[in-house]
C-alpha positions in Angstrom: -32.2 63.3 -50.5 -32.3 60.7 -53.1 -28.5 60.8 -53.5 -28.2 60.3 -49.7 -30.4 57.2 -49.9 -28.4 55.7 -52.8 -25.2 56.2 -51.0 -26.5 54.5 -47.7 -28.0 51.7 -49.8 -24.6 50.7 -51.2 -22.6 51.8 -48.0 -21.4 49.2 -45.6 -19.1 49.5 -42.7 -16.1 47.7 -44.3 -15.8 50.8 -46.5 -13.9 52.3 -43.9 -11.0 49.9 -44.4 -10.8 51.0 -48.0 -10.7 54.7 -46.9 -8.1 54.1 -44.2 -6.1 52.4 -46.8 -6.5 55.5 -49.1 -5.5 57.8 -46.4 -2.2 55.7 -45.5 -1.3 55.6 -49.1 -1.8 59.2 -49.6 0.0 60.3 -46.5 2.9 58.0 -47.4 3.2 59.3 -50.9 2.9 63.0 -49.7 5.6 62.3 -47.2 8.1 61.0 -49.6 7.6 63.9 -52.0 8.1 66.4 -49.3 11.3 64.7 -48.1 12.8 64.3 -51.7 11.9 68.1 -52.2 13.6 69.1 -49.0 16.8 67.2 -49.6 16.7 68.0 -53.3 17.8 71.4 -52.2 21.1 70.2 -50.8 23.9 69.9 -53.2 26.3 67.1 -52.7 29.9 68.0 -51.5 31.4 65.7 -54.1 29.4 67.4 -56.9 28.5 64.1 -58.5 25.3 63.6 -60.2 22.7 60.9 -59.8 24.1 59.4 -63.2 27.6 59.7 -61.9 26.7 58.0 -58.5 24.8 55.2 -60.4 27.8 54.6 -62.7 30.3 54.6 -59.8 28.1 52.0 -57.8 28.0 49.8 -60.9 31.7 50.0 -61.3 32.5 49.5 -57.7 30.2 46.5 -57.8 31.8 44.8 -60.8 28.7 45.2 -62.9 29.3 45.7 -66.7 26.4 44.5 -68.2 23.9 47.2 -66.9 23.1 50.3 -68.9 22.1 53.6 -67.4 19.4 55.8 -69.2 17.4 59.0 -68.6 13.8 59.1 -68.8 11.0 61.4 -68.5 9.0 62.0 -65.2 9.6 62.7 -61.5 10.7 59.8 -59.4 10.0 57.3 -62.0 13.5 55.6 -61.5 13.4 51.9 -61.8 15.8 49.1 -62.5 14.6 46.2 -65.0 16.4 43.1 -64.5 15.3 41.5 -67.8 16.7 44.3 -69.8 19.5 45.1 -67.6 18.8 48.9 -67.8 18.7 51.2 -65.0 16.5 54.3 -65.6 16.6 57.4 -63.9 14.2 60.2 -64.0 14.9 63.6 -65.0 14.7 64.8 -61.5 17.6 62.4 -60.5 19.9 61.8 -63.5 21.4 65.3 -63.9 21.0 66.5 -60.3 23.7 66.9 -58.0 21.4 66.9 -54.9 21.9 64.3 -52.1 18.3 63.4 -52.7 18.9 62.4 -56.3 22.1 60.7 -55.5 20.3 58.5 -53.0 17.4 57.5 -55.3 20.0 56.7 -58.0 22.0 54.5 -55.5 18.8 52.8 -54.3 18.1 51.6 -58.0 21.8 50.6 -58.2 21.0 48.6 -55.2 18.5 46.4 -57.2 21.1 45.9 -59.8 23.7 44.6 -57.0 20.8 42.3 -55.7 20.4 41.0 -59.3 24.0 40.3 -59.7 24.2 38.5 -56.2 21.0 36.4 -57.0 19.4 38.0 -53.8 16.7 35.3 -53.2 13.7 37.7 -52.0 14.2 39.5 -55.3 14.0 36.1 -57.2 10.9 35.2 -55.4 9.3 38.8 -56.2 10.2 38.3 -59.8 8.7 35.0 -60.0 5.4 35.7 -58.4 4.8 39.0 -60.5 2.8 37.1 -63.2 0.7 35.3 -60.4 0.1 38.5 -58.5 -1.1 40.3 -61.6 -3.4 37.5 -62.7 -4.7 37.3 -59.2 -5.4 40.8 -58.6 -7.2 41.0 -61.9 -9.0 38.1 -61.7 -10.1 38.2 -58.1 -12.9 40.5 -58.3 -14.6 38.9 -61.3 -14.3 35.4 -59.7 -15.9 36.6 -56.5 -18.8 38.4 -58.4 -19.3 35.1 -60.4 -19.4 33.2 -57.2 -22.1 35.6 -55.7 -24.2 35.5 -58.8 -24.2 31.6 -58.7 -26.4 31.6 -55.6 -23.3 32.6 -53.5 -21.0 29.7 -54.4 -18.5 29.7 -51.5 -15.9 27.7 -53.5 -15.7 30.4 -56.2 -15.7 33.2 -53.7 -12.8 31.8 -51.7 -11.0 31.1 -54.9 -11.3 34.8 -55.8 -10.2 35.7 -52.3 -7.2 33.4 -52.5 -6.5 35.1 -55.8 -6.4 38.5 -54.5 -4.2 37.4 -51.5 -1.3 36.9 -54.2 -1.2 40.7 -54.4 -0.6 41.1 -50.7 2.1 38.2 -50.9 3.7 40.4 -53.5 3.7 43.5 -51.4 5.2 41.6 -48.5 8.1 40.0 -50.4 8.7 43.5 -51.8 9.4 44.9 -48.3 12.7 43.3 -47.7 13.7 43.9 -51.3 13.5 47.6 -51.0 15.0 47.9 -47.7 17.8 45.8 -48.6 18.5 47.9 -51.7 18.6 51.0 -49.8 21.0 49.4 -47.3 23.4 48.2 -50.0 23.3 51.7 -51.6 24.1 53.6 -48.4 27.0 51.3 -47.7 28.7 51.8 -51.1 28.1 55.5 -50.9 29.5 56.2 -47.5 32.5 53.6 -47.8 33.5 55.1 -51.3 33.4 58.7 -50.0 30.7 59.8 -52.6 28.8 61.2 -49.6 30.2 62.9 -46.7 29.4 61.7 -43.0 26.7 64.7 -42.8 25.0 63.7 -46.0 24.8 60.1 -45.3 21.9 60.7 -42.7 20.1 62.9 -45.3 20.0 60.3 -47.9 18.8 57.7 -45.3 15.8 60.0 -44.6 15.0 60.2 -48.3 15.3 56.5 -48.7 13.4 55.7 -45.4 10.5 57.8 -46.8 10.6 56.0 -50.0 10.4 52.6 -48.3 7.4 53.8 -46.3 5.4 54.0 -49.5 5.9 50.2 -49.9 4.9 49.5 -46.4 1.8 51.7 -47.0 1.0 49.7 -50.3 1.0 46.4 -48.1 -1.2 47.8 -45.5 -3.5 49.2 -48.1 -3.7 45.9 -49.7 -4.0 44.0 -46.5 -6.9 46.2 -45.7 -8.7 45.3 -48.9 -8.1 41.7 -48.4 -9.5 42.0 -44.8 -12.6 43.6 -46.4 -13.1 40.9 -48.9 -13.0 38.3 -46.1 -15.4 40.3 -43.9 -18.0 40.6 -46.8 -17.6 37.3 -48.6 -15.6 35.0 -46.4 -18.5 33.6 -44.3 -19.1 29.8 -44.0 -22.1 29.7 -46.5 -23.5 26.8 -48.1 -23.5 26.2 -51.9 -27.0 26.1 -53.3 
């Protein structure tokens, strides 16, 4: 009974927004894993590996200053524009599945964006430090504002800081969708994938993109909760 009372004391209706965000993220993550595992069972007709596909795309795109390496983990693939290194996970690098080729191609899409100075990618890179600082400092700033007799100026500053995380998530969306589009175009036009395999890879990349949509929705719901809890027009004491 005491535990229930404590729970009710700290509970407020806006917690539902956090729960909804968590559910959305969990569903998106589960969906991308299921989709990857499903199409990971389909071997590509060309017989190329994820690494082969990555090297092919880089070569076809005239990119010679990007290295390709294998890293540990599952779906930990990433492209680092600062070091010019494309890292493929163990589940991707040596696999000949259409799913692995799709993931490798997507990361190459980021390398192509980098080469072509794709402006949404430049914006995302520029706001990363601000987004990291904002998301880290937001809650302490809000807490200090509350402790200082509900100082609305500080509270609003904290909310604004957290909104930078949402801005980052929103800018990320066109970057990720564009990378997938570039990858599919190169793979299909270059004959790496057959006409039957292209739709399979598209489903894998669409599922992966949904995780970014889910992240943006979850961050928005967290921001909405902060506004509902602390964004009222209260006078400073």
